[in-house]
Structure formats: structure tokens, C-alpha cells
C-alpha positions as CSV (number, residue, x, y, z in Angstrom):
1,M,16.3,6.6,18.7
2,S,18.6,5.6,21.5
3,M,19.2,8.1,24.4
4,V,22.3,9.0,26.3
5,V,21.6,9.2,30.1
6,D,24.5,9.9,32.5
7,G,27.0,8.9,29.7
8,K,25.2,5.5,29.1
9,I,23.5,4.7,25.9
10,K,19.9,3.4,26.4
11,L,17.9,1.7,23.8
12,T,14.3,2.9,23.2
13,Y,11.2,1.5,21.5
14,E,12.5,2.7,18.2
15,E,15.4,0.2,18.3
16,Y,13.3,-2.4,20.1
17,R,10.8,-2.6,17.2
18,H,13.7,-3.6,14.9
19,F,14.8,-6.6,17.0
20,P,14.6,-9.9,15.1
21,D,11.5,-12.0,15.1
22,D,13.5,-15.1,16.0
23,G,11.2,-16.9,18.5
24,N,13.0,-15.5,21.5
25,T,11.6,-13.0,24.0
26,H,13.2,-9.5,23.6
27,E,12.7,-6.8,26.3
28,L,14.2,-3.5,27.3
29,I,14.6,-2.7,31.0
30,D,16.2,0.8,31.6
31,G,17.4,0.8,28.0
32,E,19.2,-2.5,28.3
33,H,18.3,-5.4,26.0
34,F,17.4,-8.7,27.6
35,M,16.7,-11.8,25.6
36,A,15.4,-15.2,26.7
37,P,14.4,-18.3,24.8
38,A,10.8,-19.0,24.1
39,P,8.9,-20.3,27.2
40,G,8.6,-24.0,27.7
41,T,5.5,-26.1,27.6
42,N,4.8,-26.1,31.3
43,H,5.2,-22.4,31.5
44,Q,2.7,-22.0,28.6
45,S,0.2,-24.4,30.2
46,V,0.3,-22.4,33.4
47,S,-0.1,-19.1,31.5
48,R,-3.0,-20.4,29.5
49,H,-4.9,-21.7,32.6
50,I,-4.5,-18.4,34.5
51,Q,-5.3,-16.3,31.4
52,F,-8.4,-18.4,30.7
53,Q,-9.8,-17.8,34.2
54,L,-9.1,-14.1,34.1
55,Y,-10.6,-13.9,30.6
56,R,-13.8,-15.6,31.7
57,R,-14.2,-13.5,34.9
58,L,-13.0,-10.1,33.5
59,E,-13.1,-9.9,29.7
60,E,-16.3,-11.9,29.1
61,T,-18.1,-9.8,31.7
62,G,-16.9,-6.5,30.2
63,I,-14.7,-5.4,33.1
64,A,-11.3,-5.6,31.5
65,L,-9.2,-6.8,28.6
66,V,-6.7,-9.7,29.1
67,Y,-3.6,-9.9,27.0
68,N,-1.0,-12.7,26.8
69,A,2.6,-12.7,25.6
70,P,3.9,-11.7,23.2
71,T,2.2,-8.3,23.7
72,D,4.5,-5.3,24.0
73,V,4.0,-3.1,27.0
74,E,5.8,0.2,26.7
75,L,6.2,1.5,30.3
76,S,8.6,4.3,29.4
77,A,10.8,5.3,26.4
78,V,13.4,2.9,27.7
79,D,11.2,0.1,29.2
80,V,9.4,-2.3,26.9
81,V,8.5,-5.7,28.2
82,Q,6.3,-8.7,27.3
83,P,4.6,-9.8,30.4
84,D,3.1,-13.3,30.4
85,I,-0.3,-11.7,31.1
86,A,-1.5,-8.1,31.2
87,V,-4.9,-6.9,32.3
88,I,-6.3,-3.5,31.5
89,A,-9.6,-2.2,32.9
90,H,-12.1,-1.0,30.2
91,A,-12.0,2.4,31.8
92,R,-8.3,2.6,30.8
93,E,-8.4,1.0,27.4
94,H,-7.1,4.3,25.9
95,I,-3.6,3.0,26.7
96,I,-4.0,0.2,24.2
97,S,-2.8,1.1,20.7
98,P,-2.9,-1.1,17.6
99,S,0.8,-2.0,18.1
100,R,1.2,-2.2,21.9
101,I,0.1,-1.2,25.3
102,I,1.5,2.2,26.2
103,G,1.4,2.7,30.0
104,A,0.9,0.6,33.1
105,P,-1.6,-2.3,33.0
106,D,-3.8,-2.8,36.1
107,L,-2.4,-6.2,36.7
108,V,0.8,-7.9,35.4
109,V,1.5,-11.6,35.7
110,E,4.9,-13.1,35.2
111,I,5.6,-16.8,35.3
112,V,9.0,-17.8,36.5
113,S,11.1,-20.0,34.3
114,P,14.7,-21.1,35.0
115,S,16.0,-18.7,32.3
116,T,13.9,-15.7,33.7
117,R,13.9,-16.2,37.5
118,R,16.3,-13.4,38.4
119,K,14.7,-11.0,35.9
120,D,11.2,-11.7,37.1
121,V,12.0,-11.7,40.8
122,E,14.3,-8.7,40.9
123,L,14.4,-6.5,37.8
124,K,10.8,-6.7,36.7
125,R,9.4,-6.4,40.2
126,R,11.4,-3.2,40.6
127,L,10.4,-2.0,37.2
128,Y,6.7,-2.6,37.7
129,E,6.9,-0.9,41.1
130,Q,8.7,2.2,39.6
131,R,6.4,2.4,36.6
132,D,3.2,2.4,38.6
133,V,1.8,-1.0,37.9
134,P,-0.7,-1.4,40.8
135,V,-0.5,-5.2,41.2
136,Y,2.1,-7.7,40.2
137,W,1.7,-11.5,40.4
138,L,4.8,-13.6,40.5
139,V,3.9,-17.2,39.6
140,D,6.2,-20.0,40.5
141,P,5.1,-23.3,38.7
142,D,7.7,-25.4,40.6
143,A,6.4,-24.2,44.1
144,Q,2.9,-24.0,42.7
145,T,2.4,-20.5,44.2
146,V,1.4,-17.0,43.3
147,T,3.0,-14.2,45.2
148,V,1.1,-11.0,45.0
149,F,2.8,-7.6,45.2
150,A,0.6,-4.4,45.4
151,R,1.0,-0.7,45.7
152,P,-0.8,0.6,48.8
153,A,-3.5,3.2,48.2
154,H,-1.8,6.6,48.0
155,D,-3.0,10.2,48.5
156,S,-4.0,11.6,45.1
157,S,-5.1,15.0,46.4
158,P,-4.9,17.8,43.8
159,G,-1.4,19.4,43.9
160,R,0.2,16.5,45.8
161,H,3.0,14.8,43.9
162,A,4.1,11.9,46.0
163,P,6.8,9.6,44.8
164,P,5.6,6.1,43.6
165,A,4.8,4.0,46.6
166,E,6.8,0.8,47.1
167,Y,5.2,-2.6,46.6
168,R,4.1,-4.5,49.7
169,E,4.0,-8.3,49.6
170,V,0.3,-9.1,50.1
171,G,0.8,-12.8,50.4
172,T,1.7,-16.1,48.7
173,Y,-1.2,-18.2,47.5
174,H,-1.5,-22.0,46.8
175,E,-5.2,-22.7,46.2
176,Q,-6.7,-19.5,45.0
177,V,-5.8,-15.8,44.3
178,D,-8.0,-12.8,43.7
179,A,-7.5,-9.9,41.3
180,E,-9.6,-6.8,41.9
181,I,-10.1,-4.7,38.8
182,S,-12.5,-1.8,38.7
183,G,-14.1,-2.9,42.0
184,V,-14.8,-6.4,40.8
185,T,-13.0,-9.4,42.3
186,A,-11.9,-12.1,39.9
187,R,-10.9,-15.3,41.7
188,V,-8.4,-17.7,40.0
189,D,-8.6,-21.3,41.2
190,L,-5.0,-22.3,41.3
191,T,-5.9,-26.0,41.7
192,K,-6.9,-25.8,38.0
193,V,-3.6,-24.1,37.0
194,W,-1.0,-26.7,37.9
């Protein structure tokens, strides 16, 4: 059921699950509905090549589960997105329900398309930062790069309630990029992605 926050109506997962299955991508960010056309073939090719390498290095070895779009990720009551790829460590697989992922994945990958550039670069980056996603990869097929954003390690001492740390830009990669999940490093060979 929608919520009213500061006089503004915000949609929730309850409304989201009734959106049409029309081939478009539907997402909620801060209760606002965003729709984009289905990704193009180049986008899907890049996604498949990255997902395949993550799957081989993380899922086949029992480290993590690797999901591709369309998989719903409910980050809050008013934030439901479909990242291109989401990785969840086996130690945290309790956040996976039969219908969706409920909580922050360990790694989120978004592949920029002309129709999603602003949303991926600005809105989703901010959303993932605010909702405690530890690592965010922003993939640009045109530039053939992966820019990695990560949360710095923060003090989790008992009784300490620090606000979420801001992302820092770790780097932009052209040939290979590493994902560290549960202490295991999975290398993605970008020369096999483009």
C-alpha cells in the first residue's frame, strides 16, 4: 500500500507487484515509478559475459549466488530495482525469498544504456550508497570500462550507530576488474566482455 511521506505519495512493493508485464523494466526509487524499454542486444551481451564469469568464479565454487535481470531487489519499502546483475554471498542467502531479494546484495552491477544513463550514474548510485550496497559496478559498454564504487570499511563496534558511509570511487578498469566476496577474489576479464 502506498505511503505518504512529507505530503508526497510514495509507491511501495505492493503497488510495484501489480505493474504490467509488458517487456519494459519497471523500478521504484524513493517511491517514484521509473520505466525503461527492454535492454538492447549489446547491453544483454555485455551482461551475459560478466554474469558468466562471476557465475563460474563465485557460484560454481559455492561462494555466492549470481542473479541477472529481471530479478527484483527490494532495498526498502519504497525502493525496488532490477539490477543487471546482483551477487549475494552464501552467508547472506537468507535475504533471498522465492519472489525477490529483500535487502542489499554484496555486489550490484548496472550496465549503462542510452535510456538509463542518468538513472544508473546518479539515482541508482545514490540509492545503492544509501541502502548499504557494499560495492557497485557501473559498466559503460561504449567506453568499454567498469567504474567501481565501494563503501569504506566502517566501525561496527557494539552500540555504535554510524550513518552509512559514502561511496568512494575505487577506479575505472579497462582490462580486468576484481570482485571480493566473502574473502574470495573473483577476477572478470573485460577483454572477453566487449
